[in-house]
N, C-alpha and C positions, 0 to 999 in steps of 0.2 A: 325668476323668483324674487330677486333683489328689487326689481321694478315694482312688483306687486306689494312687497313689504313697504317700500317708500310711499306708494300710492295710499295704502291703508293707513299708514302713519300720518300722512298729511291730511287724509280725510277726517280722521279722529280729531286732529288739531283744529281744522277749519270748523267742524261741527261744534266742537267745544266752544270756540270763540264766537260763533254765531249765537249760541244760547247764552253764554256767559256774559257777553257784551250787553245783551238785553238786561240781564240780572244786575249788572254793575250800574247801568244807566238808571234803571228803576230804583235801585237802592239810593243812589245819589240824589234822586228827585223825590224820595219818599216823604210823605206828609209827617213822618216822625221827626224830620229835621227842621220843622217850622219852629222858630223861636217865638216866645210870647204866646198870645192867644192863638189857638189852633181851631179854625172853623171846620176842618175836615174831621179830626179825631174828637173834637169837643173837649179835649184835655190838653191844655197848653203847658209850657214850661214855667218855672218860677225863678225867683232870684237865685236858687241853688245852682241851676245850670249856668247862670251868668257868672257866679263866683268861681265855679269850676273852670269855665272857659278863660276867665281872667287869670286864674292861677297858672294854667298851662301856658297862656300867652306870656306871662311874666317869667316863667321858667325858661321858655324858649328864647326870650330876649336876653336873659342873663347868660345862657349858654352861648348865644351868638356873640355877645360882647366880651365875655370873660374866658380867656384861654385856660385859666386855672380851674374854672368850673367845669369846662369840657374835659380836662385831664382827670378831675376828680370823678366825674360821671363815668369816664372811660375805665378808670381804675376799679370802680365798684361793679359796674355792669358788664364789662368786657374782660379786663384782666382777672378779676375775681369771680368770673361768671359761674363757675362750678358751685361755689358757695352761695352766691346771691340767688341764682336760679333755683337751687334746692330750697333756700329759705323762702322764696316766693311761693313755691308749691306748698310748703308747710303753712304759710300764712293763708293761702287759698283754702286749704282744707279746714283750718280753724274758722275762717270766715263762713264756710259752708255750714259747719256745725252750729255756729251762732245764728246764722240765718234761719235754719230749720227750727231752732228753739224759739226764735222770736216771731217767725211768720207762719209756722205750720198751721194748716187748716184742712178741713175736708174739701175735696175737689168734686165738682159736679160732672155732668154729662157721662160718657162711657166709663170714666175712671171710677165714678161712684157705683155704676152697675157692676163692675168687676169686684169692687170692695164688698158690696152687699152680697155678692155671690159667696163670699167666705163666711159672712155673718148670718145669712138667712137663706140657705140654698133651697128650702122648701117653699119659699114665697112664690106665689103664682106669677107675679110680675117679673121676678128674677128668672124664673124658668122660661117665661116668654122672651125675656131679653136674650138669654143665651141660645134659645131656639132660633131666633132671628139672626143672632150674631155669634154663631158657633166658632168664628175665627178668633174669638177672645178666650176660648177654653184653654188654649196653651198658656196664656198669661195667667189665667185663674189657677191652673194646676201648679205653675211655677211659684205663685204667691202662696198657695197652700203648703208647698214644701217648706217655706220659711215659717208659716203659721204653726205647722206641726212640730217644728224643732223648737221654736221659742214660745209657743203657746200664747200668742197675742195677735190681735187684729187691729191694733191701734193705728191710726193714721200716721202718727209721729214715727212709730217703728218702721212702717213701710216707706216713709220718706227718708229715713236714715239708710234703709236698704237700697233705695234708689240712688242716694248719694254715693254709696259704696260701689254700686254697679257703674255709675258714670265715672267715678274716679278710677275704677279698674280699666275702663276704656282708655282713659288718659295714660295710665301706666303702660298699657300694651302699645299705644301709639308711640310713646317715647322709646320703648324697646325696639319698635320697628325702625324708628329714626336712627337710633344708636347703631343698629345692625348695618344700615345702608351708609350712614355718614356720621361718625361720632362727633365731628366738629360742629354739627348742627344741633346737638343735644341740648345745650344750654339755651339756644334760641327757642327750641321746641318747648322747653320747660317754662320759659317766659310766656310764650303764646298760650300754652295750656293753663297756666296760672291765671292769666287774665280771663280766659274763657270760663274757667270754673267759678270765678268770682262773679262774672256777669251772666250766669246761667241759672235763673231761678227755677227752671223746670225740674230741678232735683226734688221738689216737693210734689211732683206729679208722677205717682207710680203707675205708669201706663206703658203701652207697647213701645213708644218712641224711645223712652229712657231705659226700658228693660231689655231692649234688643241691642243697644249700642255696644255693650261689652262683647257680645258674640261677634259683631262685625269687626271690632278692633282686634280680637283674638285671632280670627281667621286671616286677617291681613298680616298680623305678626307672623303667623305660621308660614304664610306665603313668603314673606321677606326672609325668614330664617332658612327656608328651603332653597330660595332662588339666589340669595346673596351671601351665603356663608359656605365654608368648607367643613362644616360639622360632620360628624360620623354619619354614615348612611343609615344606620339603624335609628339614630335620633331623628333624621329627616323622615323616615317612614312613619315613626311615631307621630311626628308633627303633621304629616299628611292625614293620618287618621283623626287627629284632633281637629284639623281643618274641616274634614268632612262632617264630623259631629257638630261643630259650631255652625256650619252652613245649614244643616238640618234643623238645629235648635232655633236659629234665627228665622227660618221659614215658618215654623209653627208659632212664633211670637208675632212676627210681622213679615209676611211673604216677600214684600218688596225689598227687605233688608239683604236678600241674597244677590241683589244687583251688582255690588262690587265684586262678589265672587265670580259672577258671569263675566264681568269686565276683565278680571285677572286671567281667566281661561282664554278669552279672546286675544288678549295681549300676548300670552305665551304661545298660542298657536301661530299668531302673526310673526312672532320672534323666530319661529322655526324656519320661516321663509328667508331669513336674513343670513343665517350661518349654517354650515354643514355640521351635523351632529353625528359623532362617531358612536356615542354610547346610547343607542336607541333602546337597548335592553333596560337600562336604568330609567329612562323616561317612561317606558311601558310599565315598569314596576310601580313607579310613582302614580301613573294614571290609574292602574288597576287598584292600588291601595286607596286612592281617593274615591274612585267609583264604589268600591266595596264598603268603605266607611260611610259614605254618603247614603247609599241605598239601605244598608243595615240599620243605621241610626234613624233614617226616615221611617223605615218599617216599624221599628220599636217604638218611637215616639208617637207615631200615628196610631199604633195599637193601644198604647196607654191612654191616649185621648179618647179613642172610640170606645174603649172598655171601661172608662171611668164611671163610677156610680155615685159620685158625690152630689151631682146635680142632674136632674132629669132634663134631657134635651130632645126636643122633637125636631130632628134634623130636616124633615120635609119642609119646614117653614123658613129655612135659611135663605138669606138674600143671595141671589145669583150674582156671579162676577160681573155680568153685563150691566147690572144695576149701578155699579160704581163708575162704569164708563158713561152711562147715561147721566148720572149726577155731574160727572166731569164736564158735561156740555151745557150745563145750566148756569145762569146768572154769572157768578164770579168763578165758576168752575169748581165749586166746593159743595159742601153739604146742602141738600135740598130737602126741606121738611115734607113737601108734597110727595116727592118720589119715595122717600123713606116710609111715609104713611101708607102708600100704596103697597109697598112690600109687606107690610104688616097685615093689611086688610084683605089682600088677594090670597086665598087659601092654597090654590094649586100652583105648583112651581112653574108649569107651562104658562099660566096666566101672567105670572110675574115676569117671566122672560119675554113674553109677547108684548106686555106693556112697555118694558124697557126698550125693546127693538123698535116699536112704533114711535116711541118718544125720541129715540136717537135719529131716526129718519126724519121726523118732523122738525127737530131742531137744526139738523144739518141742512135740510131743504130751505128753512127760513133764513139761515145765515148766508147760504151760497158759498162758493169757493173763496171769494175775496173776504166776505164777512167771517168765514171760518178762520182764515189766516190772521185777520185782525183780532179775532177772539183768542187765538193761541198766543199772540204777542202779549195781549193784555193779561191773559192767564199766567204767562211766564212771570210777569211782574207780581201778580197776586201770590204765586207759589213761592217766590224766592226773595222778594225785596225787603221784607220786614226783619230787621236785625234782632227783634225781641223773640223771634220764632213763635209769633202769634200769641204772645202772652196776653191773657184776659180777652181774647177774641173768639173763644170757643163757647158759645152759649152760656150756661150757668156755670162758668168755670170756677171761680171762687164764690160760693153761695153768698147771697146778700147779707145773711146773718153774720158773716165775718166782716165787720167794719174795723177800720184802724182804731187802735186804742187812743183815747183822747189825751193821755198824758204819758210822759216818760220816754226813754230811748226806744222801747218796744214800739210805741205808737209812731215815732218818727220813722223807723224802719218800715213798718207796715204801710205807711203812707205812700211808699214807692211801689208797692206790689199789690195792694188790694184795689179792687175796681173803683171805689169811691175815695181813694187816697188823693191827697193834695199834690203829690209829687210823681204820679204815674207818668205824666208828660216828660218829666226830667229823666226818668228811667228810660223811656222810649227814645228820647233824643240822644242820650249818652251811649246806649247800646247800639243805636243806629250808626253813630260815628265809628264805633268799634267794628261793626259789620262792614262798613265801607272800607275801612283799613284792611280787613281780611280780604275782601274782594280785590282791592287794589294791589295787595301783596301777591295775589295770584295772577291778576290780569296782565301785568306788564312783563311777565316772564315768558313771553312767547318764543324766545330763543332756546328754551330748555326742551330738549327732545329725549331726555332719558327715559328708560323703560318704566321706572317707578312713576315718573311724572305722567306718562301716557296712561298707565294703569289707573291712577287716581283721576285723571281727566275723564277717562271713559266711564269710570264709576259715577262721576258727577253727571256726565251726559245721560247715562242710563237712568239716574234718578230724575233728572229734568224731564226726559221723554215719558217716563212712567207717570209722573204727575201731570203732564200735559194731556195724557190719554185718560187716566182714571181720576177719581175724586182728588182734588187738590184745593186751590183757592186760598191757602194760607201756608206760611213757611214752617209751621210746626212739623210738617212731614219731612223737612230737611234734616231733622235731628238724627235720624237713622243713618244718614250719610256723612255726618260730621267727622268721623275718623278720616275719611278721604279728604275732606276740606282741610282739616288740621295738618295732616301729613303733607299735603300739597303746599299749603301756606308756609310751612317750616322750610321746605326745600326751595321754594320760589321767592321768599321774602327778600333776601339779599340781592337776588338777580333782578327783581322788580325795582328795588331801591337804586341799584346801579343804572338801570335803564332810565329811571326818572331823573337821576343826576345828570345823565348825558343829555337829556332834553333841556335842562336848565343850566348846563355847563357849570355844575357845582364842583368845587375842588375840595 
């Protein structure tokens, strides 16, 4: 049993590094990191990026040459880390609020479809949208819950709700970190603060950002159950919450349950390592989880199926194999031709047959070697972009929303609207941050702790899912960010020590 545990653990690690190394290389070579004119993205950097890089270089030089400066920075950010890290989180939240007030706008593509579902459910086009995409009914009903409480459907309101949900995920991530290793809490707060400041997707009320808190909550429940000596009744309660959150995540975005599957696999593998005397307790937890999961799944599914807010002709729904088919086309992402076929083919059998034939045709055309090359390229498309595909999804920020010509509001909007002068600066700076994230995880290959393996397997699951299904852009990684953030927090100092050993830093 011990040998099987070791083999499984090593296999997870090697598979993680096989996929993660590709992500790291693609991120480091991303077109987002081109300074000046950018012939790839057509949106280059400006003097703003040059100034920022100069300031950071100057700060680095001062710290290198001045022992007093290093002591001061150490005092502020290390010795007083509890205060400073908390202050950073407060600043991050204030920045988010200001960002929404300055940049808020209507969002296009599916986000608009869900929003219009709240405002004009009788519209024939909206009925058609949800008939073809019933997977978004869970999100619609979730948003209707807030609409019915606060009696508003304004974009700004739902963007603030999105911000709250994203911030809740950060809070539960930090609680998970605190449970496992309190000494890493301040570092986690610094990392989460920087993430929240550099995450404009809080103005996108869609499945990616509306599922992330469920993922963070069920990971927290797992950490509390597995890493604390809390009362058994509390743990049973947390198991029930875990099951409910996994079900809720499934109905918002099915792939968001991948970290839960990874956790179960890790725990089963852990049973091979040690002898457990308290099998009765493990069975109680397992039955409580299974009961909570199945009951909540049944209830939520019943609510969605019996909803009368909007008419849904479910026979028109896109079959799952359609998303596998799209995942084999072009960049591995959305394919307008395939999507159009799903709308025009009336019978479900015809839609399935079209997708199956298309999959066979595309695989045959690529061949084994071509398919492997396609997967490598798709891994880069899926994971390399540190902006999480900001402005890369169709009519994302509608063209009518152009940056204001004057004032501070216009200067901020220039970084985030499609035709803003500083979009290239935003992409460059966030790409550097993404590379730091990946590097902070990559070099910690000596870390074999259970929580590390659980988060690694969560990320592996996300990578593999996106390689098989529709991907093509890094927006789909948002649902897995709790695993990335927790892993980065625990791995950052280990990676830094490993890098120091390479360069013999003292």
